[in-house]
N, C-alpha and C positions, 0 to 999 in steps of 0.2 A: 605668584609673587616669588616663590622659591626659584623658579626658572630664571626670572629677571635678575635675582641676586647672583645666581651662578654665572650668568652671561657677562656681568659687569666686573667680575674678578679678573685680575691680570693672570695670564697663563701663556706658556710658550706654544710654539707651533705644534709640537707633538700632542700636547694636551688639547689644543683646539681641534685637532683632527679626530681625537678619540672621545671628546667630551659628549656626554649624553645625560640628561636629567634623570634622577632616580625614578623608576616606574612608580606610579601612584599607589598600586596595590601592595603595600609593604608587607602585610601579613602573609600574602601568598609568596612574595619574594623571599621572605625569611625561611620558608619551609617550615613554619611553625605547626602545620598540620601533619607533621611527619608520622609515618607509620609504614610498615613494610608494604610496598607495592609489588605488582607482578613483575615489573622490570627489575626491582631491587632483588627480589627472590631469585629471579632467573640469573642475574649477574653472579650471585653467590654460587649458584650451581655450576655455571659455566667456568668460573675461575678454578674449580676443582677438577675439571675434565682435562684429559690429555688433548694434544693437538689433533690426533687422529679422530677422536670422538667429536671434536669441534668441526672438523672437516665434514663429517657425516651430517651433523646438524645443519651446517651451512648449505650443504647440497639439497636438503629437504626444503630449505627456505629460499632456494634459488638465488643465493648470494653470488654475485659475479666475481670472477677471478679469485675464488677462495683458495685454490691450490698454491698461489704465490704469496699468501699472507702468513705472517708470523702469528703466534698464539694471541698476542694482545690485539692485533688487528682483526683477527677472527672473532674475538669476543665482542668488539665494538660493532662489527658488521652484523653479527647475529642479533645484537640488541637493537640496532637500527631497523632491521627487517621485522623483528617482533613488534617494535613500536609502531611501525607502519600498519601492521595487521590490527593493532589496537586503536588506530586512529590518533595516535599521539605523535608529537614531533620532538625528537631528542637530538641533541648535539653534543659534541665533545671537543675538547681542545685543551691546550696547555695554558694555564692561567698566568697572566702578567698583571701584577698589581701596579697601578699608576700611583703617583705621589699623593694624590688626594684621598686615597683609601679605597677607591673602586677599582675594578679590573675588567679585563677582556679575555675571553677564551680564544687563543690564536691557533690557526692551522697554517697550511701553505708555507712551511719552512719558518714558522714563528714570526712571519711578517704581518704588520697591520693590514687588514683588508676589510671591505664592506660586509663580508660574511661573518665577521667576528661577533661573538655573543657578549652582551653587557652583563657584568656581575656586580650587584649592589654592595656597598660597604657593609650593610647589615648581614648579608650572607657570608661575607668574608670573615666577619667577627664571630658569627654564630658557629661556624664549622672550623674556625682557626685555619682558614685556607692560606696557603703560601704561594709565592711565585714559583712556577715550575710544577705545580700540581696538575695532574690530568683529571679534569672534571667532566663527568657525564651527567646530563640532566635534561629535564623537559624545558622547552623554550616556547616563547610566544612571539608572534610577528611584531614588528615595531608599530607603536601607536602614532597618532598624528603628532608631528613635530619631533619624532625620534628617528635616529639613523640606524640603530642596530636592533637585532633580536634581543629579547631579555630572558634571562634565566629564571624560570618559574620554580623549579624544584631540583635539588641536588640529589641525584640517584647514587653516585659513587665518586670517590676520590682515590685515584691511583688503583682502581679496581677493588677498593674496600668500602665498607660501610662508612659514610662521612662522619658518623657520630663516634667512630672508634678513635681512641687517642693514638698519636704517633710520636716516635722519638724525634729529637732534634739532631741533625747531622753532626753539628759541632760538638755535641755532648757524647757522641759515641766513641768508644775506645779504639784507637788505631794500633795495629800490630803489623809485624813484617809479613809480606806476602808469603804464603805457605802452600798455595795450590797452583800448580803450573797451568798455563794456557798453552797447549800444544798447537803449533802453527803448521807443522809438516803435513803436506797433502799428497803431492805427486813427486816422483823422482826428479823430474825436470825443474821443479820450482826450488832452485837452490837458495833463493833469498830466505824463504821460510825455514829451510833446514839449517842454514848458517846461524840464524838468530836463535833457534832452539839450542844450538850447541854453544855459541859464544856468549850470548846475552839472553838467557831464558826469561820469559815474561810470566809473572805470576798475577793472580787476581789481587788487585790493589797496588800494582806497580806504578811508580812515577818515573817514566822513562823519557830520555832526551835523545833525539837523533840529531847529532851535530854534523852539518853538511856544508860543503862548499857548493857554489852554484853549479848546476848541470852535473851533479854527482848521482842523480837518481833517487832523491829522497821521496818524491811524490809517488813514483812507481813502487818504492819499498813500502810506503804506507798502504798502498792498494793491496799489495801482497799480504801484509799483516791483516788487513780487514778481511780478505778472503779466507785466510787461515783461521781466523776467529770464527767466522760464520760457518765454515765447514766442520770444525772440530768441537765447537762449543755453542750449539744453537740456543742454549739457555741464556747466553749473555746478551744483554741489550747493547747493541753496537751503534755508536753515533760518530759521524765524521764531520768535523767542523773545519771549514775552509775560510780563511780570513785573508782578504786582499789578493785572492787568486784570479787568474784569467777566466772569463766566462766559459770558454771551451773546455777548460780543465774541470770545471764544476760539472758540466754535462757528462764528460767522460767518466768522472767518479760516480755519478748517479747511475750510469749504465753498467758500471763494472762491479759494483759491490751491492750487497743485499741489505746493508744497514741504512739508517736514516742519515741523509746528507743535509747539513745546514751550511749555508754559504752567504758571504757578503763579498762581492767582487771588488777589485781594485778601483773601479769607477764609481763606487758608492761612497756616501759620506762616512767619515770615521765614526760618527755616532752610531751608524748602523753596524759597523764592525763590533763595537763594544757591546751594543745592546743584544745582538744575536749571541755573542759569546757568553754573556751573563745569563741569558735565558737557557742556553744549552746546559751550562753548569748547574743552574738551579733545578732543571729537569732531572739531571743525573743524580743530584743529591736526594731528591724526593724518591727516586727509585731505590737508591741505596738504603734509605731509611726504612723501607719496607722489606729489606732483605734481598733485593735483587743485586746481581753482579752486572756492572756497567763498564763499558770501555769507550773512552773518548779518544779519537785520533785527531790531533790538532795540527794543521798546516797553515800558518806557522806561528810559533810563539814570538818570533822576532817582529813580524808585521802586526801582531796584536799589541805588543808593547809600543810600537811606533804609533799605532792608532790612539792608544791611551795618552801618549805624549802630546798629541794634538788636541785630545778631547778634554782632559782634566784642566781645571783652572791652574794657572801658573803659581808656583810657590815662591818665585823670586830667586830660586837657587838653580844652578845648572851643573850637571856633571860633565866630564869630558865627552865630547861628541855631540853636545847640545841636548842631552836628555834631562828632563826634570826628575828629581828623585821621587816625587809624589807619583809620577806615572809608572813607577816600577811596582807599586803596591798592588794594584788590581790584578795584573798578570801573575804576580807571585801568589796571590790568594787563589787564583784559578789553578795554577800548577800544584800548589800545596794541598788542594782539596783531595788529591789522589791518596787513597789509603785502603788498606784491608781492615775491615771492621770485625772486632771480636764478636763472636756469637752470630755471625751471618751478615752477608752483604759486603760489597766492595765497590770502589770506584777506581778504575785504572785509567791513567792519562798518559798517552804517548805523544809527545810534541816534537816538532822539528825546530831547529834553531840554526840560523845561517851564520857562517863565518867566512872570512876572506872575501868579502864582497867589495872591498875598497872603501867601505864606510866605517868611520871610527865609532859611530853610534851602534852599529851591529856588533862590533867587538865588545863594547861596553855591556850591551844586553847579554851577550853570551857569558861574560865574566860574572855578571850578577846571578845568573842561573846555574853556573857551573858548580857542581857539588850539592845542589838542592835535590836532585833526583837520586833514585836508588838503582838506576839502570842507565847506561849510556851506550849509544852506537855511534861510532865515528865513521863517516864516509869520506873517501879520498877521490878527488877528481882524476888523479893520475891513473887509477884503475879504470874509471869510467871511460877515459879517453882511449884506453886499450880495448874497450868493449868487454870488460870483465864486470859482470853484475851478479850479486850485489857488490858494490865497491866499498866493502867494509874493511876498516883497519882493525884486524883481529887483536893486535896487541893492546890497543887503546880502548877497546870495547869490553864491556863486562857488566855483570849484575852483582850488586851487594847481597851478601847472604844467600848465594846461589845454592848452598848446601841444603836449604829449606825446600828447594824446588826440584832437585835431582836426587835420585836414589844413590846409594853408596857406590855401586858399580859404575853408574854413569859419571859420577863425580870424579872417580879415579881416572876414567878414560878421558874426560874433558881436561883434567889437570895434565895428563900426558900429552894431549893435543897441544896445549899451550906451551909446554916445554919444547915440543918439536918446532912450533912456530918461532919461539924465541931463538932457537939454535939456527934456524934458516935465515931469519931477518935480523942478523947482527948489525947490518949497516943501515937499518931503517928503510930498506927497500920494500917494494910490494910483492916480491917474489914469493913469500910465504903464502899470502892470500891467493895468489894465482895458482900455486900448486895444490892448495887445499881445495879450491873450487874445481880444479881438473879432476882430483881424486873423487870428490863428491859426485860429480857428473857420471862417474863410472860405477856407482853403487846405487842400489834400489832404494835404500832408506838410511837414516842416521845410525840405526843399530848395526847394520852391515858395515857402514863406514868406520864406526868406532872399533868394530871387531878386527879390522884390518891394521889397526895401529899396533906398533911394537916398539920396544925400547931402543931399537937401532935408528929410529926416526927416518926410515926410508920412505918418505912421503912422495 
């Protein structure tokens, strides 16, 4: 009778695709028989181990490709191998709660798929689960008339005991970024080195890369991602590509070690907004438990355009044809970046397009200008001369950079900016060209800064 009532209710196509009746065994679904299981105990032990120790455990359990896994992936793979030995079937995924109160554990880039696991409303209420939680638990195969596996028992939420209380992201205290994320890796990678000097990035930074078309913004994002991975392996790195070309998504997946989430230009705008919201919620859940997270978004302009088509019309229109209501969700996304007092941070570096010939894109940039605490401006004139990164040094910078640089570095960077200002009196790109040439002749930024002197002979 219950199934018949559910089937007669009106619902949209997304709900029709994901709908599944609640499993009949509600007591088991609720996890009301909770008590420490072998898997729960093992997870607590694994979480306190170093990556090197986890690699040794994975080796003894014959976990494939363990050398290429990050710590979180190692923990999940070891748990899966142990569950197989115990004859249990476990699954993990990022929870997406549907409007009616039930949810699904998503994998495969957070896209809906037949392998998703159904989570009942009673489980969501019992453990106060939220969209974006990484849930690990025992599952059962679908019964007759069901489409998805069902979650039997919640073993862990975000690597912690599901019964443990968690803070709410919006109630945490934001402060200025005060711990620097160093990007510099090799002498030849001048993109990373210039950013470290001109616009240093801290944990919790809200950065905007303002770029003209074909100025190298995607390549710059890739260099930032590789710098974060190389120098800060403890940071959870996510790359979100909205409205990009499919081949660029593949290239990004092969070039960086972080998680890549994408919705290409040929997909519905609803997919763009849905993936973006899930990525943000996942990052919030990680920051709530004290993790440092970095999201690289390409691009904020296309995400705002997607919301302009997806949200119901308010009847008002700004210059360029954009609905004022469509600006709120991307502002909420960008504004989520913050350094959290007493641990945890969410860093968002997003690209924003200008000079595209579209009035809408200019309006979007004007709305976001000044909302970040770090800006990088790219100039196509430099890129056309094959100078990379094509950064406008005078217009780029980080607010409160004194919190990220030591006293000596700050003095040298101030001197560098004065030198650039003296050279680029006519607004030309000569200053950046000469800085890049000098950078390429030094082994690292410390050596480059040591060569500066008051005569400005760059």
